[in-house]
Each structure stands twice: as C-alpha cells, then as structure tokens.
C-alpha positions in Angstrom: -95.8 185.1 291.5 -94.7 186.5 295.0 -92.4 189.9 295.3 -90.0 187.9 297.5 -89.7 185.1 294.7 -89.3 187.9 291.4 -86.5 189.4 294.1 -84.6 185.9 294.6 -84.8 185.6 290.9 -83.2 188.6 290.8 -80.3 188.3 293.0 -79.5 185.1 291.7 -79.6 186.2 288.2 -77.4 188.9 289.4 -75.2 186.2 291.5 -74.5 184.5 288.1 -73.2 187.2 286.2 -71.4 189.1 288.3 -69.4 185.7 289.3 -69.0 185.3 285.9 -67.4 188.8 285.5 -65.2 188.9 288.6 -63.2 185.4 287.5 -62.5 187.6 283.7 -61.5 190.8 285.3 -59.2 188.9 287.8 -57.0 187.5 285.0 -57.2 190.6 283.0 -56.0 192.6 285.9 -53.2 190.3 287.1 -52.3 190.4 282.9 -52.6 193.8 282.3 -51.9 195.2 285.3 -54.9 197.3 284.8 -55.8 199.8 288.6 -58.9 200.4 286.6 -59.4 196.4 286.1 -57.5 195.4 289.3 -60.6 198.0 291.4 -63.8 196.7 288.3 -62.6 193.6 290.0 -62.7 193.7 293.2 -66.3 195.9 292.8 -67.0 192.2 291.4 -66.4 189.6 294.1 -68.1 192.9 296.6 -71.2 191.9 294.4 -71.0 188.6 294.7 -70.2 188.8 298.4 -73.1 191.1 298.5 -75.2 188.8 296.7 -74.9 186.6 298.9 -76.1 188.5 302.0 -79.3 189.2 300.1 -80.1 186.1 299.6 -79.1 185.4 303.7 -81.9 188.4 304.1 -84.5 186.9 302.3 -84.2 184.0 304.0 -84.1 185.4 307.9 -86.8 187.1 307.1 -89.0 184.0 305.9 -88.4 182.8 309.9 -91.5 182.4 312.1 -92.7 185.1 314.6 -91.8 184.4 317.9 -92.6 186.0 321.2 -89.5 188.4 321.2 -90.6 189.2 317.9 -94.1 189.3 317.7 -94.8 190.6 314.5 -91.9 188.3 312.0 -88.5 189.3 310.7 -89.5 190.6 307.9 -87.6 194.3 308.6 -84.1 191.9 308.7 -84.2 192.1 304.4 -83.5 195.7 305.7 -81.0 195.5 307.7 -79.2 193.2 305.3 -79.9 195.3 301.9 -78.3 198.7 304.4 -74.5 196.1 305.2 -74.6 195.5 301.1 -75.2 199.8 300.5 -72.0 199.7 303.5 -70.0 197.3 301.6 -70.8 199.4 298.3 -69.4 202.3 299.9 -66.7 201.0 301.2 -64.9 197.9 299.0 -66.5 198.7 296.2 -66.0 202.8 296.1 -63.3 203.7 298.5 -61.3 200.8 297.3 -61.2 201.9 294.6 -60.4 205.4 295.6 -57.5 204.8 296.6 -56.5 202.8 294.0 -56.5 205.3 291.7 -55.0 207.4 294.3 -52.1 204.8 294.8 -51.7 205.0 290.8 -51.8 208.9 290.2 -47.9 208.4 292.7 -46.5 205.7 291.1 -48.6 205.4 287.4 -46.9 201.4 285.5 -47.6 201.6 281.7 -50.7 199.1 281.1 -49.9 196.0 279.3 -51.9 194.4 277.1 -54.7 196.6 276.8 -57.0 195.1 274.2 -57.5 192.2 276.3 -58.0 194.3 279.2 -60.8 196.3 276.3 -62.5 192.1 275.7 -62.8 191.3 279.0 -65.1 194.9 279.7 -66.9 194.4 277.0 -68.0 191.0 278.2 -68.6 192.3 281.4 -70.2 195.2 279.5 -73.1 192.3 277.5 -73.2 189.8 281.2 -73.7 193.4 283.5 -76.4 194.7 280.4 -78.2 190.8 281.2 -78.3 191.5 284.7 -79.5 195.1 284.5 -82.4 193.5 281.8 -83.2 190.8 284.5 -83.4 193.6 286.9 -85.4 195.2 285.0 -87.9 192.4 283.7 -88.8 192.1 288.1 -89.4 195.8 288.7 -91.9 196.9 285.6 -93.8 193.8 286.4 -94.3 196.4 289.7 -93.6 198.8 287.8 -97.1 199.7 286.8 -96.7 203.4 284.9 -94.0 205.2 287.9 -90.6 206.5 285.9 -87.7 204.0 287.3 -86.7 206.9 289.1 -90.4 206.5 291.0 -90.0 203.2 291.6 -87.4 203.5 293.1 -88.8 206.4 296.2 -91.5 204.5 297.1 -90.2 200.2 296.3 -90.1 199.0 299.6 -88.1 196.1 297.6 -84.9 197.0 299.4 -83.8 193.9 297.8 -84.3 195.0 294.2 -83.4 198.4 295.2 -79.5 197.4 296.2 -80.0 194.8 292.9 -80.9 198.2 290.6 -78.0 200.0 292.2 -75.5 197.5 291.8 -76.2 196.7 288.3 -75.9 200.3 287.2 -72.6 201.4 289.5 -71.3 197.7 287.7 -72.8 198.9 284.1 -71.0 202.5 284.6 -67.7 201.1 286.1 -67.1 198.9 283.4 -68.2 201.9 280.7 -65.5 204.4 282.1 -63.8 201.5 283.3 -63.5 200.9 278.9 -62.9 204.8 278.4 -60.2 205.7 280.5 -57.6 202.5 279.1 -58.6 203.3 275.8 -57.7 206.6 276.5 -54.1 205.8 278.6 -53.6 203.7 275.4 -54.9 207.0 273.1 -52.1 208.9 275.0 -49.5 206.8 276.2 -50.3 208.0 279.5 -51.2 205.6 282.4 -52.5 208.5 284.7 -55.7 208.0 282.9 -55.7 204.4 284.1 -55.4 206.2 287.7 -58.3 208.6 287.1 -60.4 206.3 285.5 -60.4 204.2 288.8 -61.0 207.5 290.9 -63.4 208.4 288.5 -64.9 204.5 288.7 -65.0 204.2 293.2 -67.0 207.9 293.1 -70.3 206.4 290.9 -69.6 203.9 293.7 -69.9 206.4 296.4 -73.2 208.2 294.9 -74.7 204.6 294.1 -73.8 203.7 297.6 -75.0 206.7 299.4 -77.9 206.7 297.1 -79.2 202.8 297.6 -77.5 203.6 301.9 -80.2 206.1 301.8 -83.8 204.7 300.5 -83.1 201.9 303.2 -82.5 202.9 305.8 -85.9 204.7 305.7 -87.7 201.0 305.0 -84.8 200.4 308.4 -86.4 203.6 310.3 -89.7 202.2 309.1 -92.5 203.5 306.1 -95.6 202.6 305.5 -96.9 201.0 301.9 -96.1 202.5 299.5 -98.5 205.2 298.7 -100.6 203.6 295.4 -100.8 200.6 297.6 -101.8 202.5 300.7 -104.8 204.9 298.6 -106.3 201.3 297.0 -106.3 200.6 300.6 -107.8 203.6 301.9 -110.4 203.5 298.9 -111.4 199.4 299.2 -112.6 200.2 303.4 -114.2 203.0 302.2 -116.2 201.2 299.6 -117.2 198.8 302.2 -121.5 198.3 303.4 -120.4 198.4 306.7 -117.8 201.3 307.3 -119.3 204.8 307.6 -116.3 206.5 307.8 -112.3 206.2 307.7 -110.6 207.9 311.0 -106.8 206.7 310.5 -105.2 204.1 308.5 -101.9 203.1 309.7 -99.2 200.9 307.7 -96.0 199.8 308.0 -94.5 197.7 305.6 -92.6 194.6 307.1 -89.8 193.2 304.6 -92.9 191.7 302.2 -95.9 192.0 304.5 -97.6 194.9 306.1 -99.5 195.4 309.0 -102.0 197.7 308.9 -104.1 199.5 311.3 -107.5 201.2 311.2 -109.4 203.2 313.0 -113.5 203.9 311.8 -116.8 204.3 312.2 -118.9 201.3 311.4 -122.1 201.7 310.3 -125.4 200.7 312.4 -125.4 196.8 313.2 -128.9 195.3 314.9 -126.2 193.1 318.0 -122.6 193.3 318.9 -122.0 190.0 317.5 -123.5 191.4 314.0 -121.1 194.4 314.9 -118.3 191.8 315.3 -119.6 189.7 312.5 -119.6 193.3 309.9 -115.5 193.6 311.4 -114.6 190.2 310.1 -115.8 190.8 306.6 -114.3 194.3 306.5 -111.1 192.4 307.0 -111.3 188.9 305.2 -112.3 191.6 301.8 -109.5 193.5 302.8 -106.4 190.2 302.7 -108.1 188.9 299.7 -107.4 192.2 298.4 -104.5 192.9 299.1 -102.7 189.3 300.2 -99.5 190.8 301.9 -100.9 192.2 304.1 -100.1 189.8 307.4 -102.1 191.6 310.6 -104.7 194.1 310.5 -105.8 196.3 313.5 -109.5 197.2 313.2 -111.1 199.3 316.3 -114.3 200.5 315.3 -116.6 203.2 316.5 -120.4 203.4 316.5 -120.8 207.0 317.4 -123.2 209.0 315.3 
C-alpha cells in the first residue's frame, strides 16, 4: 500500500470518529451547560474541518506537473497541513482558553454532570480507536524509531497532523473528565472553567509542535535520513559508479526528487556511459518507488 493510501485511510478513520464525538459533545454542552464540554465540541468540529482540508490537500497533491509547476503539486499537502495547524491553534486552542477565562468571571454550575461525563467517556473510547487506526498506519513505516523520532523525521505531514490531533483530542477529553469531576466533587464550578483553559493550552502546545514540523517540510526538506542513507548505499554499490561526490534529495509530498553527482567507472564509449547511467537510474527507481525525478551528473575524471 502506498503512503498516500495509508494516510487517506487514517484521515477517514479520524473523520468518522470525530464527527460522531462532535455531535455527542454538542448535545452534552447544550444539555449540561459545561464550558469544558463546549470547548471539546468546538475542538471536534474543528478537527472534522481539518481532516476535510487534509483530504483536499492529498487530492491537490496528485495533480499532474505543469509548465508553471514542473515538479508537480506534491507540496500542496504541506500547505494544507500548515493551515490545519493554524486552525488547531486558533479555533481549538485560543477559543478554549477564551471560553475558560470568560467562565472564570461568570461561573455557572455544571448541570447533569453524569450525562456530561458519560459523553466524554464515549469520546475517550472513540478517540482511542481513531488513535489506534493512526498508529497502525504509522507503524507500517516507523521501523525501530520511537514515536517521537518518527514525528520529528517523518515526511508525511498529513499523518503528523492526524497524530497530533488525536493525541490532543484524547488528552483534552481526559482533562475535561477530570475537571468536571472536580467541579462536581467540590461544588465549585470554577474547576470547569479551569478545565477549558487547560484544554486550550494543550491544543496550543500540540499546534505549535505540529506547525513547526510542517513548516520544515513546507520550506523544503530532504528525504528521511534513513531513506537518504539507503539511497547513498544503493548507488555506491553499483559497479557503474566509482565514487559519489554529492547526493541531494527533496521531498515533494509523496514524491522525491534526487540529484546525483558521481564519478563513473571507465566506459568504452559515450554510448556505454549513457547506458551505464540509465542502468543506475533504473535500479534506483526500482529500489525506491517514491522517486519521481532523477538528475544525474557523471564525472569520468580519475
């Protein structure tokens, strides 16, 4: 299965879970008057919109190259992933903080706390399933890396965003459960407002982490370090190549551009040299199917 197929499956998985959770939270917020529940409902609706943007970004990234965009539109997914990070920061994090601060000055008792906690518990289960689906796709290509190492090194911005959203959503649900519980146990509705602020701070932190990683991709990053090392080893092992001078890569969504400068083994003629270069390029494409463009600069000097 391709990386894009895995990402799309994970996004649809999260979209279905978040939409069901959003409806449940909305009913709960209206029924109970909980600000933490309202913050969580807004967050879930924002997540649904975010996942729609990621789906659009994946579709746009598949557009064929044009004269104005000769290397294609693969990096479009990075743009939409960055927009999602901004929305998570603003519509999710800042709104939750605002709602909590507002409630601190206008506290209201939490009504039907049992209903609110039951809805949040349902959300924890649904979000856990969504996170499991995301991790299942991530683990297909994570190898021996820790999850944090994968987060820092991965070039699949859409999966980075879904992972961040799922972790933030699960953490927010657990926080909302805890703070509503404190409000009920102490009889002090201020805990509910503090819960909304805590959820907002969590979302802001996650949004900054996700946005930082996506920004690097948007500006321009090489292929993953393990992939880059494997490419270098593959080229060096070819009998046609005597020495690699330079190997540059650029990640363009699911596609990779490769530029190689290498000293070639002596060839009997110019035609033989061209054939040797073509063999190296063909072998590289077979070994690394994500490569879409190869620019090979040979050097015959001893």
